[in-house]
ZADO-1210 file (C-alpha; in nm, 4 decimals, padded with zeros to 6 digits):
<atoms>
<atom x="-02.2058" y="00.2973" z="-01.8388" code="UNK" pos="1"/>
<atom x="-02.0974" y="-00.0224" z="-01.6394" code="UNK" pos="2"/>
<atom x="-02.1682" y="-00.3816" z="-01.7114" code="UNK" pos="3"/>
<atom x="-02.2820" y="-00.5973" z="-01.4441" code="UNK" pos="4"/>
<atom x="-01.9922" y="-00.8598" z="-01.3390" code="UNK" pos="5"/>
<atom x="-02.0968" y="-01.2202" z="-01.4168" code="UNK" pos="6"/>
<atom x="-02.1309" y="-01.4129" z="-01.1191" code="UNK" pos="7"/>
<atom x="-01.8823" y="-01.6733" z="-01.0098" code="UNK" pos="8"/>
<atom x="-01.9723" y="-02.0297" z="-01.0802" code="UNK" pos="9"/>
<atom x="-02.1159" y="-02.2230" z="-00.7914" code="UNK" pos="10"/>
<atom x="-01.8896" y="-02.5025" z="-00.6010" code="UNK" pos="11"/>
<atom x="-02.0361" y="-02.8539" z="-00.6668" code="UNK" pos="12"/>
<atom x="-02.1229" y="-02.8359" z="-00.2821" code="UNK" pos="13"/>
<atom x="-02.3049" y="-02.5003" z="-00.3115" code="UNK" pos="14"/>
<atom x="-02.4720" y="-02.6336" z="-00.6296" code="UNK" pos="15"/>
<atom x="-02.6078" y="-02.9586" z="-00.4667" code="UNK" pos="16"/>
<atom x="-02.7508" y="-02.7680" z="-00.1727" code="UNK" pos="17"/>
<atom x="-02.9461" y="-02.5328" z="-00.4096" code="UNK" pos="18"/>
<atom x="-03.0596" y="-02.8525" z="-00.5754" code="UNK" pos="19"/>
<atom x="-03.2032" y="-02.9960" z="-00.2603" code="UNK" pos="20"/>
<atom x="-03.3673" y="-02.7011" z="-00.1472" code="UNK" pos="21"/>
<atom x="-03.5189" y="-02.6449" z="-00.4711" code="UNK" pos="22"/>
<atom x="-03.6738" y="-03.0288" z="-00.4532" code="UNK" pos="23"/>
<atom x="-03.7744" y="-02.9485" z="-00.1174" code="UNK" pos="24"/>
<atom x="-03.9714" y="-02.6658" z="-00.2158" code="UNK" pos="25"/>
<atom x="-04.0812" y="-02.8190" z="-00.5242" code="UNK" pos="26"/>
<atom x="-04.2080" y="-03.1008" z="-00.3053" code="UNK" pos="27"/>
<atom x="-04.4116" y="-02.9044" z="-00.0426" code="UNK" pos="28"/>
<atom x="-04.5771" y="-02.7164" z="-00.3279" code="UNK" pos="29"/>
<atom x="-04.7064" y="-03.0299" z="-00.4613" code="UNK" pos="30"/>
<atom x="-04.8228" y="-03.1427" z="-00.1492" code="UNK" pos="31"/>
<atom x="-04.9984" y="-02.7946" z="-00.0643" code="UNK" pos="32"/>
<atom x="-05.1793" y="-02.8118" z="-00.4470" code="UNK" pos="33"/>
<atom x="-05.2725" y="-03.1496" z="-00.3519" code="UNK" pos="34"/>
<atom x="-05.4375" y="-03.0334" z="-00.0296" code="UNK" pos="35"/>
<atom x="-05.5911" y="-02.7369" z="-00.1905" code="UNK" pos="36"/>
<atom x="-05.7650" y="-02.9409" z="-00.4719" code="UNK" pos="37"/>
<atom x="-05.8602" y="-03.1886" z="-00.2148" code="UNK" pos="38"/>
<atom x="-06.0448" y="-02.9251" z="00.0060" code="UNK" pos="39"/>
<atom x="-06.2019" y="-02.7458" z="-00.2891" code="UNK" pos="40"/>
<atom x="-06.3570" y="-03.0795" z="-00.4038" code="UNK" pos="41"/>
<atom x="-06.4836" y="-03.1667" z="-00.0548" code="UNK" pos="42"/>
<atom x="-06.6425" y="-02.7984" z="-00.0172" code="UNK" pos="43"/>
<atom x="-06.7894" y="-02.8486" z="-00.3811" code="UNK" pos="44"/>
<atom x="-06.9446" y="-03.1874" z="-00.3131" code="UNK" pos="45"/>
<atom x="-07.0930" y="-03.0749" z="00.0358" code="UNK" pos="46"/>
<atom x="-07.2504" y="-02.7763" z="-00.1324" code="UNK" pos="47"/>
<atom x="-07.4363" y="-02.9684" z="-00.4491" code="UNK" pos="48"/>
<atom x="-07.7910" y="-02.9035" z="-00.3969" code="UNK" pos="49"/>
<atom x="-08.0133" y="-03.1888" z="-00.3403" code="UNK" pos="50"/>
<atom x="-07.7571" y="-03.4099" z="-00.1562" code="UNK" pos="51"/>
<atom x="-07.9372" y="-03.5704" z="00.1094" code="UNK" pos="52"/>
<atom x="-07.7056" y="-03.8105" z="00.2505" code="UNK" pos="53"/>
<atom x="-07.3585" y="-03.6578" z="00.3819" code="UNK" pos="54"/>
<atom x="-07.2155" y="-04.0199" z="00.4289" code="UNK" pos="55"/>
<atom x="-07.2819" y="-04.1461" z="00.0844" code="UNK" pos="56"/>
<atom x="-06.9650" y="-04.1985" z="-00.1465" code="UNK" pos="57"/>
<atom x="-07.0957" y="-04.0867" z="-00.4585" code="UNK" pos="58"/>
<atom x="-07.1513" y="-04.4432" z="-00.6165" code="UNK" pos="59"/>
<atom x="-07.4223" y="-04.4790" z="-00.8325" code="UNK" pos="60"/>
<atom x="-07.7355" y="-04.6221" z="-00.6756" code="UNK" pos="61"/>
<atom x="-08.0296" y="-04.8310" z="-00.8310" code="UNK" pos="62"/>
<atom x="-08.3734" y="-04.6703" z="-00.8581" code="UNK" pos="63"/>
<atom x="-08.6181" y="-04.7574" z="-00.5913" code="UNK" pos="64"/>
<atom x="-08.9109" y="-04.9514" z="-00.7909" code="UNK" pos="65"/>
<atom x="-09.1617" y="-04.8444" z="-00.5331" code="UNK" pos="66"/>
<atom x="-09.1327" y="-04.4575" z="-00.6216" code="UNK" pos="67"/>
<atom x="-09.1430" y="-04.5357" z="-01.0251" code="UNK" pos="68"/>
<atom x="-09.4947" y="-04.4320" z="-01.1547" code="UNK" pos="69"/>
<atom x="-09.7195" y="-04.6153" z="-01.3689" code="UNK" pos="70"/>
<atom x="-09.6766" y="-04.5032" z="-01.7489" code="UNK" pos="71"/>
<atom x="-10.0486" y="-04.4782" z="-01.7623" code="UNK" pos="72"/>
<atom x="-10.0644" y="-04.2323" z="-01.4780" code="UNK" pos="73"/>
<atom x="-09.7128" y="-04.0565" z="-01.5812" code="UNK" pos="74"/>
<atom x="-09.8538" y="-03.9548" z="-01.9224" code="UNK" pos="75"/>
<atom x="-10.2185" y="-03.8993" z="-01.8878" code="UNK" pos="76"/>
<atom x="-10.3746" y="-04.2369" z="-01.9166" code="UNK" pos="77"/>
<atom x="-10.3236" y="-04.2921" z="-02.2930" code="UNK" pos="78"/>
<atom x="-09.9618" y="-04.3034" z="-02.3128" code="UNK" pos="79"/>
<atom x="-09.7977" y="-04.0739" z="-02.5649" code="UNK" pos="80"/>
<atom x="-10.0761" y="-03.9778" z="-02.7847" code="UNK" pos="81"/>
<atom x="-10.1553" y="-03.6534" z="-02.8964" code="UNK" pos="82"/>
<atom x="-10.4553" y="-03.4790" z="-02.7738" code="UNK" pos="83"/>
<atom x="-10.8131" y="-03.5804" z="-02.9447" code="UNK" pos="84"/>
<atom x="-10.9209" y="-03.3040" z="-03.2097" code="UNK" pos="85"/>
<atom x="-11.2134" y="-03.3395" z="-03.4379" code="UNK" pos="86"/>
<atom x="-11.1881" y="-03.3813" z="-03.8006" code="UNK" pos="87"/>
<atom x="-11.1565" y="-03.0369" z="-03.9634" code="UNK" pos="88"/>
<atom x="-11.0291" y="-02.8832" z="-03.6419" code="UNK" pos="89"/>
<atom x="-10.6889" y="-02.7377" z="-03.5961" code="UNK" pos="90"/>
<atom x="-10.5236" y="-02.5952" z="-03.8774" code="UNK" pos="91"/>
<atom x="-10.6386" y="-02.7472" z="-04.1917" code="UNK" pos="92"/>
<atom x="-10.4578" y="-02.8886" z="-04.4998" code="UNK" pos="93"/>
<atom x="-10.1239" y="-02.7557" z="-04.5780" code="UNK" pos="94"/>
<atom x="-10.0768" y="-02.5127" z="-04.8710" code="UNK" pos="95"/>
<atom x="-09.7624" y="-02.4334" z="-05.0475" code="UNK" pos="96"/>
<atom x="-09.6657" y="-02.0957" z="-05.0541" code="UNK" pos="97"/>
<atom x="-09.3658" y="-01.9490" z="-05.2212" code="UNK" pos="98"/>
<atom x="-09.1687" y="-01.6277" z="-05.1065" code="UNK" pos="99"/>
<atom x="-09.2293" y="-01.3105" z="-05.3164" code="UNK" pos="100"/>
<atom x="-09.3110" y="-00.9435" z="-05.2462" code="UNK" pos="101"/>
</atoms>
């Protein structure tokens, strides 16, 4: 069984060239990643259901006061009240029940 011969060390010029190529590849990869994320975000933003204005910037907008409903109309005229029931109607008085078989 033969052992692999160790590679000779790089000269300083070779090492500097290799590091320069590594930096260039790293920068290119970072630019490509940013472009990919930007493209994915743009596609996702354009496919959100209910979006009506493609020129909108996504900033929050104040609600239109003319489209707000009157609370009387929105909740059936009486605000947030339970429906009317005659006395004795419904489930009657509560009764405590213990477990058992």
